[in-house]
N, C-alpha and C positions, 0 to 999 in steps of 0.2 A: 463310891466304895472302891477301895484299892483291891487289886488282884491278890490272891493268896501268895505269900512269899515276896510281895512288893515291899519296898522300903517303908517301915512303919513311920520313920521320921518325915518322909516326903510323900509316901503313897505312890512313888514313881518307879521308873525303870532303872537299870544299871548299865553302866558303860564298862566293858572289859577291853583292854588293849594290851598289845605286845610290842615292845620296842627292843632294839638291840643297838650296840654301839661299841666304840673303843675310843679311849682318850677324849678328844674334843668333838667327836661326831656321834650322831644318833640317827637311827633309821626306824621309821614306823613299819612294823611287820604285819599288822592287822588289827582289826577291832570289830566289835559287835555291840549292839544295844540289845539287852536281854530283859524280858519282862519280870524276872525274879533273880534274886541273888544266887540261888542254887544253879540256875541255867547259866549265869555269867561265869560262875566258878567251874562248871562242867566244861564250858568252852575254853577256859584258861588251861584246864588239865589236858584237854586234847591238844592245845597249842604247845604245851610243855613237852608232850610226847612227840609231836611233829618236829619241834626244834631239836630235841635230843636225838631223834633218829637221823636228822639231817646232819647234825654236827658229829655224831659218833654212833654208828649202828650198834645196837645191842648184840654182843657176840653170842648170847644164848638163843636169839631168835632169828639171826641173819646168816644166810649161807655165804661164807667168805672163803677165799683161798687161805691156805695155811700161812700163819704169821702176818696176815694182813692187818691185824690189830695187835698192839702191844699194850701191856698193862701200864697204867700211869704210875709214876713213882709215889711212894707213900707220902701223904701230906700234901700232894699237889692238888691244886684246884682243877676240877673237871666238870665243866658246865653240863654236859649231857647227864652225868650221874646225879648232879644236884637237881636238875629238872625232873628226872625220873623219880627221885626220892620225894620231891615235893608233891608231884602228881599222885603218888601212891599213898602218901601219909594221911590217914583219916584225922589225926589230931590237927594238922595244918588246915584241913578242909573245914573242920568245926570252928577253929580259931578265926578263919577268914569269914565264914558265914556269920559268926557272932559279931565280928567287927562291922561288917556291912549292915547287919540288922540294926545297929545303933546309929547308922548314918555316917560312919567314918569310912574313908577309903582303905583298901588293902593293897599291899605291894610285896612281891617276892622278887629278889634279884639273884641270878646265878652268875658267877664270875669264873673266868678262865684267863689268866694273864691280864692283859689290858682290855680284853673283851668282856662285855656284860650283856645279859638278856633279862629284861624286866617284864614281869606279868603284873598288871594292875587291874583293879576293879573298884568302881566307886558309884555311889548313888547319883542319879541325875536329878538335880533340883529343878523342878518345874513350877511354874505359877499355876494356881488353880484356875480352871476355866469357869466362866459364869454359867 
């Protein structure tokens, strides 16, 4: 019997990973195998906040010297803002959970100039044990 929240299509676990890169390079930033899709997505949300804080501290919650952060120009890509928005948006969370529940992978990519940061989750397909 599969664990509650396990993939109905496979009865298995989920792999959540974070990658970053620019142009032709890619770097693995971390990953986890989670027993449920909700735990995999929770881990991704935490990683989104971790990346956003490392790339651009939130000016509302960080003590910084005056003029240490400047606003981005309107329409400019800003990966930290994209990551924070994704992590806080409940509609994205439901969309991702629904996609994983059907056995399909989920991916979100934040971009800033040539740099990108990708959050992915997918069911792990395992063979049944006798």
